[in-house]
Legacy VTK file of the C-alpha trace (Angstrom):
# vtk DataFile Version 3.0
C-alpha trace
ASCII
DATASET POLYDATA
POINTS 175 float
-4.613 24.921 24.540
-5.562 25.149 20.967
-3.451 23.383 18.366
-4.408 24.061 14.657
-3.212 22.011 11.768
-2.428 24.246 8.658
-2.239 21.817 5.868
-4.042 18.582 5.018
-4.022 15.504 7.139
-1.100 14.933 9.406
-0.518 12.417 12.073
-0.942 13.254 15.752
1.805 14.989 17.439
3.009 13.956 20.947
1.680 17.316 22.225
-1.742 16.391 20.770
-1.595 13.115 22.389
-0.701 14.509 25.769
-3.697 17.023 25.340
-6.028 14.043 24.657
-4.802 12.225 27.743
-5.310 15.265 29.992
-8.721 16.170 28.521
-9.890 12.378 29.058
-8.670 12.557 32.694
-10.789 15.813 33.057
-13.920 13.728 31.735
-14.115 15.836 28.420
-16.078 14.306 25.500
-14.508 13.433 22.213
-16.301 16.281 20.533
-14.909 18.728 23.018
-11.254 17.467 22.709
-11.641 17.395 18.834
-12.697 21.021 18.777
-9.779 22.047 21.075
-7.368 20.362 18.737
-8.908 21.284 15.502
-9.344 17.535 14.377
-12.100 15.440 13.434
-14.149 13.643 16.230
-13.401 10.368 14.563
-9.553 11.017 14.582
-9.951 11.269 18.368
-12.001 8.379 18.798
-9.842 6.079 16.646
-6.781 7.254 18.514
-8.219 6.526 21.867
-9.619 3.147 20.936
-6.700 1.955 18.948
-4.351 -0.552 20.590
-7.215 -1.748 22.846
-7.532 1.386 24.802
-10.576 3.137 26.014
-11.179 6.630 27.488
-10.113 5.302 30.972
-6.891 3.629 29.996
-5.596 5.854 27.191
-2.010 7.052 27.906
-0.128 9.397 25.543
3.361 7.925 26.100
2.246 4.393 25.091
0.148 5.764 22.109
3.325 7.586 20.944
5.471 4.430 21.237
2.873 2.515 19.347
2.671 5.281 16.688
6.381 5.113 16.082
6.514 1.562 16.020
3.747 1.356 13.533
5.458 3.944 11.363
8.639 1.819 11.310
6.613 -1.164 10.260
5.087 0.797 7.379
8.469 2.007 6.136
9.887 -1.464 6.531
7.364 -3.006 4.217
8.220 -0.561 1.455
12.073 -1.176 1.825
12.000 -4.949 2.336
12.858 -5.716 -1.288
15.892 -3.412 -0.968
17.048 -5.061 2.235
16.527 -8.801 1.528
18.554 -9.863 -1.510
17.170 -13.386 -1.722
13.512 -11.916 -1.764
14.586 -9.278 -4.339
16.182 -11.849 -6.649
13.138 -14.208 -6.392
10.722 -11.184 -7.205
12.942 -10.140 -9.981
13.132 -13.544 -11.565
9.340 -13.784 -11.513
8.841 -10.477 -12.805
11.133 -11.273 -15.876
8.713 -14.187 -16.449
5.840 -11.850 -16.647
4.270 -12.976 -13.384
1.928 -10.533 -11.767
2.703 -9.014 -8.317
-0.298 -11.114 -6.998
1.043 -14.231 -8.271
4.405 -13.707 -6.853
3.051 -12.775 -3.476
0.914 -15.713 -3.440
3.657 -18.084 -4.627
6.105 -16.892 -1.968
3.562 -17.651 0.809
3.354 -21.278 -0.644
6.951 -21.723 -1.259
8.199 -20.443 1.986
5.534 -20.992 4.520
7.661 -20.699 7.757
10.159 -18.085 6.481
8.747 -14.630 7.538
11.587 -12.871 5.857
10.327 -14.097 2.475
6.928 -12.489 2.989
5.857 -9.623 0.977
2.554 -7.964 -0.182
1.685 -7.434 -3.919
1.374 -3.652 -3.120
4.899 -3.592 -1.948
6.028 -5.314 -5.220
4.011 -2.718 -7.239
5.776 0.047 -5.414
9.216 -1.623 -6.157
8.231 -1.793 -9.774
7.138 1.769 -10.070
10.290 3.118 -8.119
12.552 1.881 -11.065
11.364 4.026 -13.889
14.711 4.056 -15.575
15.064 0.511 -15.369
11.613 -0.012 -16.692
12.268 2.398 -19.623
15.323 0.299 -20.384
13.276 -2.933 -20.170
10.709 -1.475 -22.490
13.211 -0.581 -25.129
14.890 -3.991 -24.658
11.565 -5.932 -24.968
10.182 -3.865 -27.873
10.066 -6.068 -31.117
11.158 -9.233 -29.232
9.488 -12.442 -30.159
6.923 -13.448 -27.440
4.600 -16.385 -28.281
5.300 -16.219 -31.910
4.731 -12.459 -32.352
6.851 -9.341 -31.881
5.933 -7.401 -28.683
4.991 -3.683 -28.989
5.446 -1.910 -25.740
3.175 1.201 -25.105
1.745 1.190 -28.538
-1.959 1.796 -28.663
-3.735 -0.037 -31.415
-7.018 0.669 -32.792
-9.718 -1.967 -31.992
-10.728 -4.305 -34.745
-14.351 -3.800 -35.689
-16.416 -6.711 -34.206
-18.216 -9.016 -36.482
-22.116 -8.746 -36.185
-23.419 -12.158 -36.059
-27.072 -11.055 -36.232
-26.948 -9.772 -39.801
-26.545 -11.885 -42.859
-27.941 -15.299 -43.644
-28.837 -17.692 -40.892
-27.675 -21.131 -41.145
-29.832 -23.917 -39.873
-28.414 -27.233 -38.762
LINES 1 176
175 0 1 2 3 4 5 6 7 8 9 10 11 12 13 14 15 16 17 18 19 20 21 22 23 24 25 26 27 28 29 30 31 32 33 34 35 36 37 38 39 40 41 42 43 44 45 46 47 48 49 50 51 52 53 54 55 56 57 58 59 60 61 62 63 64 65 66 67 68 69 70 71 72 73 74 75 76 77 78 79 80 81 82 83 84 85 86 87 88 89 90 91 92 93 94 95 96 97 98 99 100 101 102 103 104 105 106 107 108 109 110 111 112 113 114 115 116 117 118 119 120 121 122 123 124 125 126 127 128 129 130 131 132 133 134 135 136 137 138 139 140 141 142 143 144 145 146 147 148 149 150 151 152 153 154 155 156 157 158 159 160 161 162 163 164 165 166 167 168 169 170 171 172 173 174
């Protein structure tokens, strides 16, 4: 059975996992299985060894359940700020204070060491920030020309660099 993938990388389908399981039971090598499926050998090896399995203990149904569970976890991380009001409010408060996502994520770990619902990665915070382009544009216009540390903010304004002073030319002072 030859299953061909038309476009870029895609996750393994249940039929492909079944084919891997049957081929392993026949004693075929990873190279042969990869050529049958039209996948890279490393993809097959990674799939078989993932989850503590090996070529003798790999089962397609368990691998498919594990894949679905992991996919749910990946999606949950991206939606965590939308689902947890307390976490979202904390992150938004710190973003308003110009904290970086790394600072926010680390502070949450310190402040809520036992509360796993208040854990988030800095990557998820970055993703959350970039989702709200309209709100970001509104924030840019609101912050533009506001006083910050005694000077007006200029958002998205590139300024030419000031020429650096050359300390090697001119008279030398001896102390």
